[in-house]
C-alpha positions in Angstrom: 0.3 -0.2 -0.1 3.2 2.1 0.1 3.8 2.6 -3.2 0.3 3.7 -4.0 1.1 6.7 -1.7 3.8 10.4 -2.9 6.5 11.1 -0.3 9.6 13.2 0.3 12.2 13.1 2.8 14.2 16.3 2.8 18.1 14.4 4.1 21.3 15.4 4.1 20.4 18.9 1.8 18.2 16.9 -0.7 15.1 16.1 -1.6 14.0 12.6 -1.5 10.6 12.1 -3.5 8.7 9.3 -3.5 6.1 9.1 -6.4 3.0 6.7 -6.4 2.7 3.4 -8.3 0.8 0.3 -9.0 3.1 -3.0 -8.8 2.6 -5.1 -11.7 4.1 -3.2 -14.1 4.5 -6.7 -16.6 1.1 -6.0 -18.2 1.1 -2.4 -20.6 -1.8 -0.8 -19.1 -0.4 -0.5 -15.7 2.9 0.7 -16.9 0.9 3.6 -18.8 -1.4 4.7 -15.9 2.0 4.9 -13.6 4.4 6.7 -17.2 0.9 9.5 -16.8 1.3 9.9 -13.0 5.0 9.8 -13.1 5.1 12.0 -15.8 2.9 14.7 -14.4 3.9 14.5 -10.3 7.7 14.9 -12.2 6.2 18.6 -13.4 4.7 19.7 -10.2 8.5 19.0 -8.4 10.2 20.7 -11.3 7.4 23.3 -10.5 6.4 23.5 -7.6 10.9 23.0 -6.3 12.4 24.6 -8.3 14.6 22.4 -9.3 17.2 23.3 -11.1 18.2 19.3 -12.4 16.6 15.8 -12.7 19.1 12.7 -11.6 16.8 9.9 -12.7 18.6 6.0 -11.9 17.0 3.1 -14.3 12.8 2.8 -13.4 11.7 2.6 -15.5 10.4 -0.3 -15.4 8.3 0.9 -12.9 6.9 4.5 -14.2 8.0 4.2 -17.9 9.6 7.0 -18.6 10.6 10.5 -17.8 9.4 13.7 -19.2 12.3 14.6 -21.5 10.6 17.9 -22.5 11.3 19.9 -19.3 13.5 22.7 -19.8 15.7 22.1 -17.3 18.9 19.4 -17.5 17.9 15.7 -17.4 20.6 13.7 -16.0 20.6 9.9 -16.3 22.8 7.9 -14.9 24.3 4.5 -15.6 24.2 5.6 -18.8 27.7 4.3 -19.7 26.3 0.4 -19.1 24.4 1.5 -22.2 27.9 0.6 -24.3 28.5 -3.2 -22.7 25.8 -4.3 -24.4 26.3 -6.2 -27.7 22.9 -8.4 -28.0 20.0 -5.4 -29.9 17.6 -8.0 -28.6 19.1 -6.9 -25.0 15.4 -5.4 -23.5 18.3 -2.5 -21.2 20.0 -2.1 -24.0 16.6 -0.8 -25.6 15.1 0.9 -22.6 18.4 3.0 -22.2 18.6 4.1 -26.2 15.0 6.0 -25.1 17.1 7.6 -22.4 21.0 8.3 -25.0 18.5 9.5 -27.8 16.7 12.2 -26.0 19.9 13.6 -24.3 21.2 16.7 -24.7 24.1 15.9 -26.8 26.2 18.6 -25.4 
C-alpha cells in the first residue's frame, strides 16, 4: 500500500521524492498508468520545488520514461551502461537507448 502514496524526505540538503505507482508493471496498461502519473508528478515537483536539475536512475520498469521535454537538464545515471551491450535484442539496451536518444548532446 505504501507504493500508492507520494512522500518527500529532506535529508542531507537533498529532497528525496517517492512517487506513487502500481506494482505488476509487466502488464502494459499498468505501466501506461504509472507513466502518466509519473510524468505529471515530475512536472509538479520541478515547478513546486524550483528544481534546476533532475537526476534519475534506471527505474523505467516501475513508471516508464520521464518527461524529456523539460526546461531543466536531465541527468540519467548509468548511461555508460548502454555501451556494455552488443546484442540489440537485450531489453536493457532498448530502454537505455531511449534515454540516450533524448539526451542533450552538449
